[in-house]
N, C-alpha and C positions, 0 to 999 in steps of 0.2 A: 443185393450186391455182395459178393464175396467169393473167394476161390480158395480152396485147400491147398496147403503145401504137400509135396510129395514126402510120405513117411517110409519110402523104401530106402534103406541104407545106401548112401552114395560116396564113393571115394572122392575126397577133395584135397587140394593141395595143403600140406602142413603149414601152420602159421606159428611163429614164435617171435613175438615183439614184447616190448614193455607192457602193453595193454591187452594183447590178444594171444590166445594159446589154443590152437585147434590141432589135435593129434590123432583123431580117429575118424572113420567114416561118420557121415551125418544123415539122419540121426544115428546115434550109437545103435548097433543091432540089439543090444540088451534092453534098450529103452522102448523098443517097438511094442512089446507087450503091454506096457503101460499106455502107450498112445492108442492101441487097439481097444484096450479096456475102456478108455475114456469115450472112444467112438461108439462102444457097445451100449454104455450106460447113460451117456449124456445126450441131450438133443443135438442135432447137427449144427445148430446155430452157434454152439460153443467152439466148432472147429474154426480154423482160418488163421491161427497164429504160427509163426515158425515152430517147427516141431522139436523144441528143446524141452526135455523134462527137467525142470529146474530141481537142482539139489539144494542150493543156497545161493544167496545174493548178498554181496557186501559192498557198500559205498557205490562205486560205478561199475561194478562187475556182477555178472551172472555165471554161475558154474553148473555144470552137470556132474554126474558121479564118475565120469570116465576121464577126467583130466583136461576137459575143454573149458575154456574161460572165454566169455564175450564181453566186449566193451559195450555197456549198455546205453543205447540212445532211446530207450523207451520210458524209462522211469516207471515201468509197470503201468502204463498209460497215464503218465504225468501225476503219479502219486509221490514218488520218493524224492521230493524236492531236496530233502536234507541229506539224501543218500540211502542206499539200501542198508538196513539192519545196522545203523550206526550205533555205537556204544551207548550214547546218551539215551536213545530211545529204547534200546533193548533193556537197559537198567531200569528205566522208568516203568516199563511193563512188568518186569520181574518184581520190582519193589511193591507194585500195586497188587500184583497176584499174591505176593506173600503177605500183604496186609490183611488178607481174608475178605475184601469187598470186591466182588466180581460183577454184581448187577444189583441195582436198586430201583428200577423203573423210574418214575419221576418223583419219588421220595427224595428228600434233600440230601446232598452229599457235598463235602468240602471240595472234592475233585471237580464236580460240575460248576460249583460256584467260583472256584479258582479260574477255570478256563474260560467261563463266560465273562468274568470280569477282565481277564487279560485280552480276550478278543475285542471287547468293548474298548479298551484302551488304545488298540491298535487301529480302530475304525474312525472315520471322520467325525467331527463334531455334529451332534444330533442323531447320530446312529449308534445308540447305546443299549439297545435291547437285543439279546442274543438267544436264539432258539436252536439248541443242539439237536441234530438228527443223525441219520445213519449214512444215506447215499445221496448223490447229486440229484437224482430224479426226485427223491422225497423232498429235498430243499426247494427245487424249482415248482413242484406241485404246490408246496406250502405258500410260496410267494405268489403264484396265480390266484389261489384261494384268498390271500390277504388282499391283493390288489382289486379282485372283483368285489370282495365284501366292502372294501373302502369306496369303490365307485358307487355302490348301492347307497352307502351311507351319505355321500355328498351330493348324489345326482339322481337317486332313485333307480328303479329297475331298467331305465332305459340306458344307464351308464354301466353296462356290463362287458363292453368289448375289451378284447385283449389283442394286442399287436405283437406278432413275432416278425421274423425276417426270412426271406428265401434263403435256403441252403443252411439255416441255422439248426443247432441241435441242443436240446435241453434234456434229454433222457429218453427212456423207452416206455413210459407209462402213458396213460390215456391223455391226460392233459398235457404232459410235457411233449409228447409227439405231435399233438395239434398246434402247439405254439411253435414247435420246430418247423423248419421249412423244407423238409425233404419229402416230396410227394409220395415217393415209393414206400415210405415207412407209415404211411397213414391209410394205406388200402384196406387194411383190416378193420378200420373203425367204421367206414361206410356212412354213418350218420353224423358227419362232422358237425361240430358246434359252429353255427353261422356267425356267431359273435367273435370267434377267434380267426383272425386273418393274418396273412403274411404280406409283407411289403418288400420291395427290392432291398438287397443289402448293398450298399455302396463300396464295393471292394476295388472298383476301378479295372477289373479284368473281366469277369463274367457279366458284371453290370457296370457298363462304362459310364452311366450318369451317376455322378457322385454328389449331385446337389440335393438339398433338403426338399426341393419340389417333388422329388421321386416318392418321398414318404407321404406328402400330402396328396399326391395324385393317387396313390395306393388307397388311402382313405375314401377318396372321391369315387373310385371304381367300386368300392364295396359299399357305397351309399352311406358312409359314416362321417361323423364330425367329432370334434373334440368332446362335445356333450355325450357322446356315445361310448367314449373310450375310458375304461377304468385303468388299464396298465399297459405299459410297453415293456416287453422283455427283450433284452439284447445281450448276446454274448460279448463280453468286453473285447475279445477278438473272436472271430468265427474260427472254431476248431478245424474246419475243414480246409484251412489254408496253410498257416494261420493268416487270417485277413482282418486288418484293422479298418474301420470307417475313418474318414477324414475328421480332423479335430473340429473344424468348423461345423461340419454336419452334426457331430454329437452335441456340441454346445447349443446349436439351434434346436435340437430335439429336447435337451434338457429345459430350454427356455419355453418351449411349446408345452411340454408336460406340466411345468409349474403354472403356466397361464390357464390351462384347462383342468387343473386339479387331477392330473393323471399320474398314477404311481409309476415312477421309473425304476426299472428293475435291471441290475447288472448281473448277469450270470458269470461269476468268477470261479466256477467249479474247477475248470483246468487252468485258469489264468492267474489265480491268487497266489499268495505266499512266495513272491519273489520271482516267479517264473519269467516275467517279461522285463526284468530289470527295474521294476517298481514293486513295492510290496503288494499293492493293489493295482491291477492293470489299469483301472479306470483313471488312475492318477495321470496317465499320459494325456488324458483329454482335458483335465482341469475342471472337471465337474464332479459333483457328488450325487449318487442316486438316493432314492428312498429306501431301497432294499438291496441287499447284497446277498447272492447265493454262493456259498463256497463249500469246498470239500477237497477231495483228492490229496493235494499237497499239504493239507492241514496236519496230517498225522505222519506222513511218510511211511505209513504202515497200515494200521488198522482202520476199519470202516467209521468214518465220522464225517458229517457235514453240518452246515449251519445256515440259518437265515439271520442276517443282522439288519436292523432297521430302525426306523423312526418310532418313538413310543406310540404315537397316536395310531399308527398302522399295526403295529405288533400286538397292541393290547385291546383289539376289538372284541376278542372272544373271552367269555367269562371262565373262571377256574374250572379246570377239569375237561374243557371242550376242545382244546387244541394241544394234544400230548402225543407222545410216541413211546412205543414199548421200551425201545433201547435208547431213549434220549440221553444223551450225555453219559454213556456207559463209562464207569470209572477207569476201566482199563484203557478204553480208547482216549479218554480225556488226559490220562497220564502220558499217554504216547503223544498226543497232540501238544501238550505243554512242552514236552522235552524238544520236539521237532520244531516248533515255532520259535522257541528260545534259541535253539541252534542256528537256525536261519538268520536270526538277528545278531546273535553273538559273534558268529563266524563271517558275517557280512556276505552271505550267499546271495542276496539280492544284488549287491554291488558287483559281485563276481559275474552274475548273469549280464549285467549292463556292460561290464568291461570286455566280455568276450563276444558280445553282439556283433561288433564289426568284423571279427574273425569269421564267425558263422555265415554272416551275410555275404561277405567277400567270397568265401569258398563256394557257397551256393551259385553265386553269380558267375564264378569261373566255370562251373560245370554247365550252367546255362549257356555260356558263351561257346563252349565246345559243341553243344547240341541244342542250338536254338530252334531246330525244326520240331523237337519233341518236349523240351523243357519249356513250357509256355509261360510259367510265371513262378517266380521264387520271392519268398518273404522270410524275414526273421525279425524278432524283437526279443531282446534278452537271450534266454536259451531255449526258445521255441522257434523252430524254422520249418519250412516246407518247400518241396518242389512239386509243382502241379504238371503232371505228365499228359501230353496230348498226342493225337494222331499226327504223323508228319505233315507239317506245314498247314495244320488246320486247328482251329480252336474247338476241338472235340476230345473229350476225356478218354485216356487210354488206361484202363485198369490193368490190363495184362502186362504192359510194359512196366508200370509201377510195381506190380507183383514180382516181375522178374528182377528188377533193381533190388527190392528187399530180399528176395531169396539169395541172390548172389552176396549181398552184405552178410547174411547169416552164415553162409558158408565160409566167409572169410574172417569170421569172428566179430562182427559188428552187428549188434542186435537192434532192430526196429520192430515196431508192431506193423500189422498188416496195413495195407493202403486205406487211408480215410478219404472223406470228401463226399459230396453228394452223389458221385458216380464212382467212388473208389479210385480217384486219380491222384491222390496226394501221397508223396513220400514225405513222412512227418518225422522231424528231429526233435527229441526232447530229452536230453541227458539229465541225470541229477545235476543240481546246481553246485555241486562239489567238484565238478570236472575240472581238471586243470588245463592249462592252455595247450601243452603238448599232446594231451589225449584228444582234445578237440581237433587239433590239426591232423593227428593220425587218423581219426575217424573220417574226416573230410577227404583224405587221400583214398581211403577205402571206398567211400561213397562214389568218388569220381571213377575209380577203376571199375566198380560194379555197374555204374551207369555206362561207361565205355563198352563193357562186355555185353550188356543187356541190349544196347542199341545195335551193336554189331550183329547179335543174334537175330534181331528183329529184321535188320537189313538182309541178311542171308536168307531168312525165311521168306521174305518178300520176293527176292530173286527166284527162289525155287518155285514159288507159287505162279510166277509170271512165265516160267519156261514151258 
C-alpha cells in the first residue's frame, strides 16, 4: 500500500495566515533536483510523503528554503511531542556534544543512568527496570523476546505463544511484523511462526464485536489456551485509527493475563509521553502492563526507545547477553531528558487533554458533511483520524485519503501519507505545544481539503459514467 505524490511543480493559491505561508509553486522548482536524487539513490519504499524538502522545523512549523511554512500535523510521525527543535532540546544536545562524550556502547555513563532513573520514576509501581534502545521495532522485538523467555521459564516450551491483534502495527522487522496484524506486510516471511497469532481488535467499526469473548474465540480457533501463551502485545491505541479498545475489554484482558501468567505488553511507541492526554496512554484503561515499549515522543528529536518492565521479566538474561550497540547513546539521552522534562514542566499532556474535545468535534463536523465517505472518526488527546471509505460502503478508500492529504499540503497544512491496514486513514498528530487557534485553523483547512477532494471524486465518477 502506498502512492507517490506528484513532484512536478504546480501553481497553488498563495496562503498567508498566522500559521501558514505558501508563496511558491509546490514543490518549489529548485527542490525537484533533491527529490529526484532521493529517488535515484534510495529504495522506492522511502517515497510516499508530501514532497517538501525540509529546511528546518521549529515548534509547530516546518519550513522549506523558499519562503513556505507549513503548520505541522505530523510531528515527524508522532516524534516531536515537545515541539520541533525546541530550545531546551537543542541546548541539551549541544551541551552533550560539547562535553566530548558522543558514544559509549553499554559502558556506564551518567547520562544513561539519569534517564533510566527518571523514566522509572514516571512508570507505574513495579515497573522499575529500563532498557534503552534505538527504535520502536527494536523495543517491540525485545519485549517479544522477554515475553517468550518468561513463558518458557514459568510453563516450559509449550508456553511460547505470542498474541497480537488484527490491523496492529509494531514495526517492520521479522518478529514485530508477525506480531502485527497486517497480512499484506507478512507475505515476504512465508514460513510464519505458528505460535504467533492475531485475534480481532475490538475497535467497534471494522470489528463490531467488542466483547472479550472475541479474544478467547481467537485462541480457540488457533487451538491454544492460556497454558500455551507467553505474551500478549497490544498497541495502547491502534495507530491505524487511532482506535482504542473498550475499557472493560482491556481490564478483562489484564485479569486473564495475570491468571494465566501471561506477560501483558503495551506498545506505547506512538502513544506515550502525553500524546493522548495521559502521560502513558494505558492510564485510560486503569490497568498496568508487565512491559511498556516506548519511543518516538521520548526525545522529540533523536532516535531513542525503551522497554520498561518488571524486574523478574527484565532480569532474565545474564550480563552481556541482552545489550545494544547504541543503547542509551549519551546525546540521545540528553535530548530525551530535556524533552520529557519539558512535557511535564509545560503541562503538554494537559494541553493535549484540553484540546481533545476541539479536535474530536472538528472531525465529527467533517464527517457530518460527508458521511458517505468519512466512515469513522476518533480522537484522544492530540491524536485523531478520519477513516475514508468508498461512498456508502465500509470499504477503505486510499485514493481519496491521499487526495485529502495532498490538498492539505498545498494549503500549508502538513500531514503524513495515509496510514491504516489499507491506507485509508487521514491521521492528525500535531506537536503537543499547538495552541487552540492553530488547531482550529488546521481543522478549517482539513474541512476545505476534504470538501475539494470529495467534489473531485464526484466529478470523476460522473465523467466515468457518461
